[in-house]
All heavy atoms as TSV, in Angstrom:
chain	resi	resn	atom	element	x	y	z
A	1	MET	N	N	-3.291	-3.727	-3.427
A	1	MET	CA	C	-3.034	-4.641	-2.353
A	1	MET	C	C	-4.271	-4.729	-1.468
A	1	MET	O	O	-5.028	-3.787	-1.343
A	1	MET	CB	C	-1.831	-4.185	-1.545
A	1	MET	CG	C	-0.546	-4.167	-2.334
A	1	MET	SD	S	0.888	-3.821	-1.313
A	1	MET	CE	C	1.254	-5.464	-0.769
A	2	LYS	N	N	-4.451	-5.878	-0.883
A	2	LYS	CA	C	-5.600	-6.122	-0.012
A	2	LYS	C	C	-5.133	-6.152	1.442
A	2	LYS	O	O	-4.177	-6.838	1.783
A	2	LYS	CB	C	-6.224	-7.459	-0.383
A	2	LYS	CG	C	-7.398	-7.840	0.452
A	2	LYS	CD	C	-7.930	-9.192	0.023
A	2	LYS	CE	C	-9.037	-9.618	0.965
A	2	LYS	NZ	N	-9.508	-10.943	0.634
A	3	LYS	N	N	-5.819	-5.395	2.302
A	3	LYS	CA	C	-5.475	-5.370	3.724
A	3	LYS	C	C	-5.873	-6.698	4.345
A	3	LYS	O	O	-6.970	-7.201	4.137
A	3	LYS	CB	C	-6.184	-4.215	4.425
A	3	LYS	CG	C	-5.703	-4.029	5.836
A	3	LYS	CD	C	-6.196	-2.729	6.434
A	3	LYS	CE	C	-5.551	-2.579	7.807
A	3	LYS	NZ	N	-5.554	-1.242	8.284
A	4	CYS	N	N	-4.956	-7.264	5.152
A	4	CYS	CA	C	-5.240	-8.554	5.787
A	4	CYS	C	C	-4.826	-8.572	7.255
A	4	CYS	O	O	-4.633	-9.629	7.834
A	4	CYS	CB	C	-4.579	-9.697	5.025
A	4	CYS	SG	S	-2.799	-9.547	4.868
A	5	GLY	N	N	-4.661	-7.407	7.867
A	5	GLY	CA	C	-4.288	-7.315	9.273
A	5	GLY	C	C	-3.816	-5.915	9.596
A	5	GLY	O	O	-3.856	-5.018	8.750
A	6	GLU	N	N	-3.353	-5.715	10.821
A	6	GLU	CA	C	-2.839	-4.407	11.241
A	6	GLU	C	C	-1.555	-4.103	10.474
A	6	GLU	O	O	-0.530	-4.743	10.698
A	6	GLU	CB	C	-2.577	-4.420	12.751
A	6	GLU	CG	C	-2.047	-3.115	13.293
A	6	GLU	CD	C	-3.037	-1.963	13.173
A	6	GLU	OE1	O	-4.251	-2.204	13.228
A	6	GLU	OE2	O	-2.580	-0.823	13.023
A	7	ASN	N	N	-1.616	-3.159	9.545
A	7	ASN	CA	C	-0.489	-2.788	8.692
A	7	ASN	C	C	0.079	-3.992	7.956
A	7	ASN	O	O	1.274	-4.087	7.727
A	7	ASN	CB	C	0.614	-2.073	9.497
A	7	ASN	CG	C	1.634	-1.404	8.596
A	7	ASN	OD1	O	1.383	-1.171	7.410
A	7	ASN	ND2	N	2.796	-1.104	9.121
A	8	LEU	N	N	-0.776	-4.945	7.580
A	8	LEU	CA	C	-0.370	-6.093	6.760
A	8	LEU	C	C	-1.214	-6.106	5.498
A	8	LEU	O	O	-2.431	-5.935	5.556
A	8	LEU	CB	C	-0.568	-7.410	7.512
A	8	LEU	CG	C	0.352	-7.672	8.688
A	8	LEU	CD1	C	-0.055	-8.971	9.373
A	8	LEU	CD2	C	1.800	-7.728	8.261
A	9	TYR	N	N	-0.556	-6.310	4.370
A	9	TYR	CA	C	-1.232	-6.294	3.082
A	9	TYR	C	C	-0.751	-7.474	2.257
A	9	TYR	O	O	0.346	-7.980	2.450
A	9	TYR	CB	C	-0.928	-4.988	2.338
A	9	TYR	CG	C	-1.421	-3.789	3.100
A	9	TYR	CD1	C	-0.659	-3.223	4.112
A	9	TYR	CD2	C	-2.659	-3.244	2.832
A	9	TYR	CE1	C	-1.119	-2.136	4.832
A	9	TYR	CE2	C	-3.125	-2.154	3.541
A	9	TYR	CZ	C	-2.349	-1.606	4.538
A	9	TYR	OH	O	-2.805	-0.538	5.250
A	10	LYS	N	N	-1.576	-7.901	1.315
A	10	LYS	CA	C	-1.233	-9.031	0.461
A	10	LYS	C	C	-1.618	-8.704	-0.971
A	10	LYS	O	O	-2.637	-8.063	-1.213
A	10	LYS	CB	C	-1.990	-10.273	0.947
A	10	LYS	CG	C	-1.584	-11.530	0.269
A	10	LYS	CD	C	-2.198	-12.727	0.952
A	10	LYS	CE	C	-1.637	-13.980	0.337
A	10	LYS	NZ	N	-2.073	-15.174	1.026
A	11	TRP	N	N	-0.770	-9.137	-1.914
A	11	TRP	CA	C	-1.112	-8.944	-3.317
A	11	TRP	C	C	-2.318	-9.818	-3.619
A	11	TRP	O	O	-2.308	-11.011	-3.323
A	11	TRP	CB	C	0.041	-9.344	-4.227
A	11	TRP	CG	C	1.274	-8.529	-4.057
A	11	TRP	CD1	C	2.461	-8.951	-3.543
A	11	TRP	CD2	C	1.468	-7.159	-4.399
A	11	TRP	NE1	N	3.370	-7.930	-3.534
A	11	TRP	CE2	C	2.792	-6.809	-4.056
A	11	TRP	CE3	C	0.645	-6.178	-4.943
A	11	TRP	CZ2	C	3.304	-5.535	-4.249
A	11	TRP	CZ3	C	1.164	-4.914	-5.137
A	11	TRP	CH2	C	2.472	-4.606	-4.800
A	12	PRO	N	N	-3.394	-9.273	-4.186
A	12	PRO	CA	C	-4.600	-10.057	-4.437
A	12	PRO	C	C	-4.470	-11.039	-5.591
A	12	PRO	O	O	-5.221	-11.975	-5.693
A	12	PRO	CB	C	-5.663	-9.002	-4.740
A	12	PRO	CG	C	-4.901	-7.822	-5.199
A	12	PRO	CD	C	-3.564	-7.874	-4.503
A	13	GLY	N	N	-3.504	-10.851	-6.464
A	13	GLY	CA	C	-3.331	-11.740	-7.596
A	13	GLY	C	C	-1.917	-11.643	-8.132
A	13	GLY	O	O	-1.074	-10.942	-7.580
A	14	ALA	N	N	-1.657	-12.344	-9.194
A	14	ALA	CA	C	-0.309	-12.357	-9.767
A	14	ALA	C	C	0.056	-11.009	-10.400
A	14	ALA	O	O	1.208	-10.591	-10.355
A	14	ALA	CB	C	-0.199	-13.466	-10.793
A	15	ASP	N	N	-0.904	-10.343	-11.001
A	15	ASP	CA	C	-0.648	-9.063	-11.660
A	15	ASP	C	C	-0.866	-7.911	-10.694
A	15	ASP	O	O	-1.823	-7.908	-9.927
A	15	ASP	CB	C	-1.568	-8.876	-12.869
A	15	ASP	CG	C	-1.283	-9.874	-13.970
A	15	ASP	OD1	O	-0.134	-10.354	-14.041
A	15	ASP	OD2	O	-2.209	-10.174	-14.731
A	16	ASP	N	N	0.020	-6.939	-10.739
A	16	ASP	CA	C	-0.101	-5.745	-9.896
A	16	ASP	C	C	-0.847	-4.688	-10.703
A	16	ASP	O	O	-0.259	-3.858	-11.377
A	16	ASP	CB	C	1.282	-5.258	-9.483
A	16	ASP	CG	C	1.232	-4.053	-8.571
A	16	ASP	OD1	O	0.165	-3.797	-7.984
A	16	ASP	OD2	O	2.247	-3.364	-8.450
A	17	ILE	N	N	-2.173	-4.745	-10.663
A	17	ILE	CA	C	-3.022	-3.865	-11.461
A	17	ILE	C	C	-3.911	-3.047	-10.528
A	17	ILE	O	O	-4.506	-3.587	-9.598
A	17	ILE	CB	C	-3.917	-4.675	-12.417
A	17	ILE	CG1	C	-3.053	-5.474	-13.392
A	17	ILE	CG2	C	-4.872	-3.768	-13.168
A	17	ILE	CD1	C	-3.844	-6.450	-14.230
A	18	SER	N	N	-3.987	-1.758	-10.775
A	18	SER	CA	C	-4.893	-0.901	-10.024
A	18	SER	C	C	-6.068	-0.544	-10.928
A	18	SER	O	O	-5.885	-0.088	-12.047
A	18	SER	CB	C	-4.182	0.382	-9.578
A	18	SER	OG	O	-5.110	1.250	-8.989
A	19	TRP	N	N	-7.280	-0.748	-10.420
A	19	TRP	CA	C	-8.474	-0.408	-11.180
A	19	TRP	C	C	-8.999	0.972	-10.788
A	19	TRP	O	O	-10.031	1.414	-11.273
A	19	TRP	CB	C	-9.553	-1.467	-10.960
A	19	TRP	CG	C	-9.082	-2.821	-11.404
A	19	TRP	CD1	C	-8.710	-3.852	-10.604
A	19	TRP	CD2	C	-8.891	-3.280	-12.738
A	19	TRP	NE1	N	-8.301	-4.920	-11.347
A	19	TRP	CE2	C	-8.401	-4.602	-12.672
A	19	TRP	CE3	C	-9.082	-2.705	-13.989
A	19	TRP	CZ2	C	-8.118	-5.346	-13.809
A	19	TRP	CZ3	C	-8.787	-3.452	-15.114
A	19	TRP	CH2	C	-8.311	-4.753	-15.027
A	20	GLU	N	N	-8.259	1.646	-9.904
A	20	GLU	CA	C	-8.653	2.985	-9.461
A	20	GLU	C	C	-8.258	4.005	-10.527
A	20	GLU	O	O	-7.193	3.919	-11.121
A	20	GLU	CB	C	-7.952	3.308	-8.136
A	20	GLU	CG	C	-8.483	4.523	-7.436
A	20	GLU	CD	C	-9.924	4.365	-6.990
A	20	GLU	OE1	O	-10.292	3.309	-6.460
A	20	GLU	OE2	O	-10.684	5.325	-7.196
A	21	ALA	N	N	-9.138	4.980	-10.773
A	21	ALA	CA	C	-8.833	6.029	-11.752
A	21	ALA	C	C	-7.632	6.846	-11.284
A	21	ALA	O	O	-7.478	7.109	-10.090
A	21	ALA	CB	C	-10.041	6.944	-11.926
A	22	ARG	N	N	-6.768	7.218	-12.205
A	22	ARG	CA	C	-5.534	7.932	-11.870
A	22	ARG	C	C	-5.799	9.206	-11.077
A	22	ARG	O	O	-5.059	9.539	-10.159
A	22	ARG	CB	C	-4.758	8.257	-13.145
A	22	ARG	CG	C	-3.411	8.905	-12.875
A	22	ARG	CD	C	-2.572	9.074	-14.121
A	22	ARG	NE	N	-2.175	7.821	-14.714
A	22	ARG	CZ	C	-1.092	7.132	-14.368
A	22	ARG	NH1	N	-0.333	7.569	-13.421
A	22	ARG	NH2	N	-0.790	6.003	-14.966
A	23	GLU	N	N	-6.871	9.918	-11.380
A	23	GLU	CA	C	-7.147	11.173	-10.678
A	23	GLU	C	C	-7.558	10.937	-9.214
A	23	GLU	O	O	-7.550	11.855	-8.411
A	23	GLU	CB	C	-8.209	12.007	-11.395
A	23	GLU	CG	C	-9.537	11.336	-11.583
A	23	GLU	CD	C	-9.664	10.546	-12.880
A	23	GLU	OE1	O	-8.659	10.380	-13.595
A	23	GLU	OE2	O	-10.774	10.083	-13.163
A	24	ASN	N	N	-7.889	9.696	-8.850
A	24	ASN	CA	C	-8.234	9.374	-7.465
A	24	ASN	C	C	-7.037	8.939	-6.632
A	24	ASN	O	O	-7.167	8.750	-5.426
A	24	ASN	CB	C	-9.297	8.275	-7.416
A	24	ASN	CG	C	-10.619	8.737	-7.972
A	24	ASN	OD1	O	-10.902	9.930	-8.016
A	24	ASN	ND2	N	-11.433	7.812	-8.407
A	25	LEU	N	N	-5.880	8.768	-7.259
A	25	LEU	CA	C	-4.690	8.335	-6.532
A	25	LEU	C	C	-4.085	9.505	-5.776
A	25	LEU	O	O	-3.949	10.597	-6.306
A	25	LEU	CB	C	-3.652	7.747	-7.495
A	25	LEU	CG	C	-4.111	6.514	-8.272
A	25	LEU	CD1	C	-3.010	6.050	-9.213
A	25	LEU	CD2	C	-4.516	5.396	-7.336
A	26	VAL	N	N	-3.733	9.288	-4.524
A	26	VAL	CA	C	-3.179	10.340	-3.670
A	26	VAL	C	C	-1.687	10.478	-3.910
A	26	VAL	O	O	-1.177	11.567	-4.127
A	26	VAL	CB	C	-3.462	10.026	-2.182
A	26	VAL	CG1	C	-2.827	11.057	-1.279
A	26	VAL	CG2	C	-4.951	9.936	-1.934
A	27	CYS	N	N	-0.962	9.383	-3.841
A	27	CYS	CA	C	0.473	9.369	-4.107
A	27	CYS	C	C	0.919	7.923	-4.238
A	27	CYS	O	O	0.174	6.998	-3.926
A	27	CYS	CB	C	1.265	10.087	-3.012
A	27	CYS	SG	S	1.296	9.229	-1.436
A	28	LYS	N	N	2.121	7.742	-4.689
A	28	LYS	CA	C	2.695	6.409	-4.811
A	28	LYS	C	C	3.541	6.141	-3.567
A	28	LYS	O	O	4.552	6.795	-3.351
A	28	LYS	CB	C	3.560	6.315	-6.059
A	28	LYS	CG	C	4.166	4.961	-6.269
A	28	LYS	CD	C	5.033	4.934	-7.510
A	28	LYS	CE	C	5.725	3.599	-7.620
A	28	LYS	NZ	N	6.669	3.574	-8.733
A	29	PRO	N	N	3.135	5.181	-2.718
A	29	PRO	CA	C	3.927	4.890	-1.523
A	29	PRO	C	C	5.180	4.100	-1.885
A	29	PRO	O	O	5.292	3.543	-2.973
A	29	PRO	CB	C	2.977	4.033	-0.672
A	29	PRO	CG	C	2.087	3.383	-1.667
A	29	PRO	CD	C	1.936	4.371	-2.796
A	30	ASP	N	N	6.127	4.076	-0.956
A	30	ASP	CA	C	7.303	3.240	-1.147
A	30	ASP	C	C	6.868	1.781	-1.180
A	30	ASP	O	O	5.821	1.415	-0.650
A	30	ASP	CB	C	8.297	3.442	0.003
A	30	ASP	CG	C	8.877	4.846	0.023
A	30	ASP	OD1	O	8.994	5.456	-1.057
A	30	ASP	OD2	O	9.208	5.324	1.121
A	31	PHE	N	N	7.706	0.935	-1.786
A	31	PHE	CA	C	7.381	-0.485	-1.834
A	31	PHE	C	C	7.381	-1.054	-0.418
A	31	PHE	O	O	8.267	-0.752	0.366
A	31	PHE	CB	C	8.398	-1.240	-2.704
A	31	PHE	CG	C	7.969	-2.633	-3.031
A	31	PHE	CD1	C	7.057	-2.859	-4.036
A	31	PHE	CD2	C	8.454	-3.702	-2.311
A	31	PHE	CE1	C	6.643	-4.151	-4.341
A	31	PHE	CE2	C	8.044	-4.996	-2.597
A	31	PHE	CZ	C	7.142	-5.218	-3.616
A	32	PRO	N	N	6.388	-1.853	-0.070
A	32	PRO	CA	C	6.321	-2.400	1.289
A	32	PRO	C	C	7.391	-3.459	1.532
A	32	PRO	O	O	7.904	-4.078	0.601
A	32	PRO	CB	C	4.925	-3.016	1.346
A	32	PRO	CG	C	4.605	-3.349	-0.067
A	32	PRO	CD	C	5.270	-2.286	-0.895
A	33	GLU	N	N	7.709	-3.660	2.808
A	33	GLU	CA	C	8.680	-4.670	3.224
A	33	GLU	C	C	7.958	-5.994	3.493
A	33	GLU	O	O	6.817	-5.988	3.976
A	33	GLU	CB	C	9.376	-4.224	4.511
A	33	GLU	CG	C	10.196	-2.961	4.361
A	33	GLU	CD	C	11.434	-3.180	3.516
A	33	GLU	OE1	O	12.040	-4.268	3.619
A	33	GLU	OE2	O	11.771	-2.274	2.747
A	34	PRO	N	N	8.602	-7.129	3.216
A	34	PRO	CA	C	7.989	-8.408	3.594
A	34	PRO	C	C	7.766	-8.460	5.106
A	34	PRO	O	O	8.633	-8.080	5.882
A	34	PRO	CB	C	9.021	-9.449	3.167
A	34	PRO	CG	C	9.873	-8.758	2.145
A	34	PRO	CD	C	9.874	-7.310	2.528
A	35	ALA	N	N	6.595	-8.919	5.529
A	35	ALA	CA	C	6.263	-8.976	6.954
A	35	ALA	C	C	6.451	-10.375	7.529
A	35	ALA	O	O	6.729	-10.527	8.703
A	35	ALA	CB	C	4.832	-8.518	7.179
A	36	ASN	N	N	6.274	-11.397	6.694
A	36	ASN	CA	C	6.381	-12.777	7.165
A	36	ASN	C	C	6.552	-13.699	5.960
A	36	ASN	O	O	6.677	-13.221	4.836
A	36	ASN	CB	C	5.155	-13.145	8.008
A	36	ASN	CG	C	3.869	-12.875	7.273
A	36	ASN	OD1	O	3.742	-13.185	6.099
A	36	ASN	ND2	N	2.897	-12.274	7.952
A	37	LYS	N	N	6.512	-14.982	6.187
A	37	LYS	CA	C	6.688	-15.961	5.100
A	37	LYS	C	C	5.373	-16.359	4.447
A	37	LYS	O	O	5.346	-17.256	3.621
A	37	LYS	CB	C	7.402	-17.204	5.640
A	37	LYS	CG	C	8.818	-16.908	6.059
A	37	LYS	CD	C	9.525	-18.148	6.539
A	37	LYS	CE	C	10.948	-17.783	6.930
A	37	LYS	NZ	N	11.721	-18.946	7.341
A	38	ARG	N	N	4.281	-15.694	4.815
A	38	ARG	CA	C	2.968	-15.995	4.228
A	38	ARG	C	C	2.634	-15.078	3.060
A	38	ARG	O	O	1.499	-15.019	2.632
A	38	ARG	CB	C	1.887	-15.888	5.303
A	38	ARG	CG	C	2.048	-16.937	6.384
A	38	ARG	CD	C	0.947	-16.849	7.385
A	38	ARG	NE	N	1.033	-15.550	8.047
A	38	ARG	CZ	C	0.442	-15.249	9.177
A	38	ARG	NH1	N	-0.305	-16.127	9.776
A	38	ARG	NH2	N	0.577	-14.063	9.713
A	39	GLY	N	N	3.616	-14.353	2.566
A	39	GLY	CA	C	3.375	-13.471	1.430
A	39	GLY	C	C	2.712	-12.169	1.801
A	39	GLY	O	O	2.084	-11.538	0.960
A	40	GLN	N	N	2.823	-11.755	3.056
A	40	GLN	CA	C	2.233	-10.493	3.500
A	40	GLN	C	C	3.323	-9.436	3.599
A	40	GLN	O	O	4.493	-9.749	3.810
A	40	GLN	CB	C	1.536	-10.677	4.843
A	40	GLN	CG	C	0.376	-11.637	4.758
A	40	GLN	CD	C	-0.222	-11.933	6.112
A	40	GLN	OE1	O	0.407	-11.758	7.139
A	40	GLN	NE2	N	-1.475	-12.388	6.114
A	41	PHE	N	N	2.920	-8.175	3.417
A	41	PHE	CA	C	3.845	-7.056	3.410
A	41	PHE	C	C	3.352	-5.985	4.369
A	41	PHE	O	O	2.177	-5.941	4.708
A	41	PHE	CB	C	3.934	-6.453	1.997
A	41	PHE	CG	C	4.469	-7.408	0.982
A	41	PHE	CD1	C	3.644	-8.308	0.339
A	41	PHE	CD2	C	5.819	-7.398	0.669
A	41	PHE	CE1	C	4.143	-9.189	-0.597
A	41	PHE	CE2	C	6.318	-8.276	-0.277
A	41	PHE	CZ	C	5.482	-9.171	-0.900
A	42	LYS	N	N	4.255	-5.089	4.784
A	42	LYS	CA	C	3.858	-3.955	5.623
A	42	LYS	C	C	4.519	-2.693	5.104
A	42	LYS	O	O	5.633	-2.726	4.566
A	42	LYS	CB	C	4.206	-4.187	7.089
A	42	LYS	CG	C	5.682	-4.342	7.359
A	42	LYS	CD	C	5.923	-4.604	8.831
A	42	LYS	CE	C	7.412	-4.834	9.072
A	42	LYS	NZ	N	7.708	-5.076	10.473
A	43	PHE	N	N	3.816	-1.579	5.248
A	43	PHE	CA	C	4.328	-0.287	4.833
A	43	PHE	C	C	5.004	0.396	6.013
A	43	PHE	O	O	4.602	0.218	7.155
A	43	PHE	CB	C	3.202	0.607	4.310
A	43	PHE	CG	C	2.672	0.176	2.973
A	43	PHE	CD1	C	1.550	-0.614	2.875
A	43	PHE	CD2	C	3.309	0.577	1.815
A	43	PHE	CE1	C	1.072	-1.011	1.644
A	43	PHE	CE2	C	2.832	0.186	0.579
A	43	PHE	CZ	C	1.715	-0.610	0.491
A	44	SER	N	N	6.002	1.204	5.732
A	44	SER	CA	C	6.673	1.961	6.781
A	44	SER	C	C	5.767	3.098	7.252
A	44	SER	O	O	4.842	3.513	6.546
A	44	SER	CB	C	7.991	2.541	6.264
A	44	SER	OG	O	7.730	3.563	5.324
A	45	ASN	N	N	6.036	3.592	8.443
A	45	ASN	CA	C	5.274	4.735	8.957
A	45	ASN	C	C	5.463	5.950	8.060
A	45	ASN	O	O	4.548	6.756	7.902
A	45	ASN	CB	C	5.695	5.062	10.385
A	45	ASN	CG	C	5.202	4.031	11.371
A	45	ASN	OD1	O	4.249	3.300	11.090
A	45	ASN	ND2	N	5.848	3.942	12.509
A	46	LEU	N	N	6.636	6.081	7.445
A	46	LEU	CA	C	6.898	7.199	6.533
A	46	LEU	C	C	5.947	7.158	5.337
A	46	LEU	O	O	5.457	8.192	4.898
A	46	LEU	CB	C	8.353	7.188	6.072
A	46	LEU	CG	C	8.764	8.304	5.131
A	46	LEU	CD1	C	8.555	9.673	5.789
A	46	LEU	CD2	C	10.215	8.133	4.723
A	47	SER	N	N	5.657	5.972	4.824
A	47	SER	CA	C	4.714	5.857	3.700
A	47	SER	C	C	3.336	6.364	4.103
A	47	SER	O	O	2.684	7.078	3.343
A	47	SER	CB	C	4.607	4.408	3.226
A	47	SER	OG	O	5.763	4.041	2.514
A	48	PHE	N	N	2.879	6.009	5.309
A	48	PHE	CA	C	1.577	6.483	5.773
A	48	PHE	C	C	1.588	7.989	5.977
A	48	PHE	O	O	0.609	8.679	5.683
A	48	PHE	CB	C	1.169	5.774	7.068
A	48	PHE	CG	C	0.717	4.354	6.840
A	48	PHE	CD1	C	1.450	3.295	7.345
A	48	PHE	CD2	C	-0.419	4.081	6.122
A	48	PHE	CE1	C	1.038	1.993	7.148
A	48	PHE	CE2	C	-0.853	2.777	5.907
A	48	PHE	CZ	C	-0.104	1.730	6.436
A	49	THR	N	N	2.708	8.525	6.473
A	49	THR	CA	C	2.830	9.973	6.659
A	49	THR	C	C	2.769	10.684	5.314
A	49	THR	O	O	2.099	11.717	5.183
A	49	THR	CB	C	4.143	10.304	7.385
A	49	THR	OG1	O	4.139	9.651	8.652
A	49	THR	CG2	C	4.301	11.807	7.585
A	50	ASN	N	N	3.449	10.150	4.302
A	50	ASN	CA	C	3.437	10.750	2.970
A	50	ASN	C	C	2.033	10.775	2.394
A	50	ASN	O	O	1.611	11.758	1.782
A	50	ASN	CB	C	4.381	10.011	2.031
A	50	ASN	CG	C	5.829	10.237	2.347
A	50	ASN	OD1	O	6.198	11.184	3.052
A	50	ASN	ND2	N	6.691	9.363	1.857
A	51	VAL	N	N	1.276	9.709	2.582
A	51	VAL	CA	C	-0.101	9.655	2.093
A	51	VAL	C	C	-0.947	10.707	2.810
A	51	VAL	O	O	-1.684	11.467	2.188
A	51	VAL	CB	C	-0.699	8.244	2.272
A	51	VAL	CG1	C	-2.189	8.249	1.985
A	51	VAL	CG2	C	0.018	7.245	1.379
A	52	ALA	N	N	-0.824	10.767	4.135
A	52	ALA	CA	C	-1.606	11.747	4.915
A	52	ALA	C	C	-1.245	13.174	4.506
A	52	ALA	O	O	-2.145	14.016	4.376
A	52	ALA	CB	C	-1.359	11.533	6.401
A	53	ASP	N	N	0.040	13.446	4.305
A	53	ASP	CA	C	0.458	14.794	3.886
A	53	ASP	C	C	-0.122	15.149	2.519
A	53	ASP	O	O	-0.566	16.281	2.313
A	53	ASP	CB	C	1.977	14.896	3.836
A	53	ASP	CG	C	2.621	14.891	5.213
A	53	ASP	OD1	O	1.894	15.045	6.219
A	53	ASP	OD2	O	3.853	14.729	5.276
A	54	ASN	N	N	-0.140	14.204	1.588
A	54	ASN	CA	C	-0.677	14.471	0.255
A	54	ASN	C	C	-2.177	14.621	0.262
A	54	ASN	O	O	-2.744	15.319	-0.572
A	54	ASN	CB	C	-0.243	13.370	-0.722
A	54	ASN	CG	C	1.183	13.551	-1.172
A	54	ASN	OD1	O	1.551	14.606	-1.657
A	54	ASN	ND2	N	1.981	12.525	-0.995
A	55	MET	N	N	-2.862	13.984	1.190
A	55	MET	CA	C	-4.311	14.129	1.283
A	55	MET	C	C	-4.698	15.491	1.850
A	55	MET	O	O	-5.783	15.982	1.594
A	55	MET	CB	C	-4.899	13.004	2.133
A	55	MET	CG	C	-4.851	11.666	1.454
A	55	MET	SD	S	-5.559	10.345	2.446
A	55	MET	CE	C	-7.284	10.800	2.426
A	56	ALA	N	N	-3.804	16.089	2.623
A	56	ALA	CA	C	-4.085	17.391	3.255
A	56	ALA	C	C	-4.009	18.544	2.259
A	56	ALA	O	O	-4.512	19.621	2.537
A	56	ALA	CB	C	-3.118	17.627	4.409
A	57	CYS	N	N	-3.397	18.326	1.110
A	57	CYS	CA	C	-3.227	19.410	0.122
A	57	CYS	C	C	-4.516	19.742	-0.592
A	57	CYS	O	O	-5.358	19.001	-0.824
A	57	CYS	CB	C	-2.186	19.024	-0.908
A	57	CYS	SG	S	-0.539	18.880	-0.185
């Protein structure tokens, strides 16, 4: 996903593909909620907390 605002993200294309190597992934966040009608999404604070907790290990 591409960041497009404060806690707003947008799918960059039709396919949901990650080009990041698996060993570089911290964790899988929960699916984001729709933020508006422009196709943007936002993650919950819990998702950010989970990422931060996994990075601390």
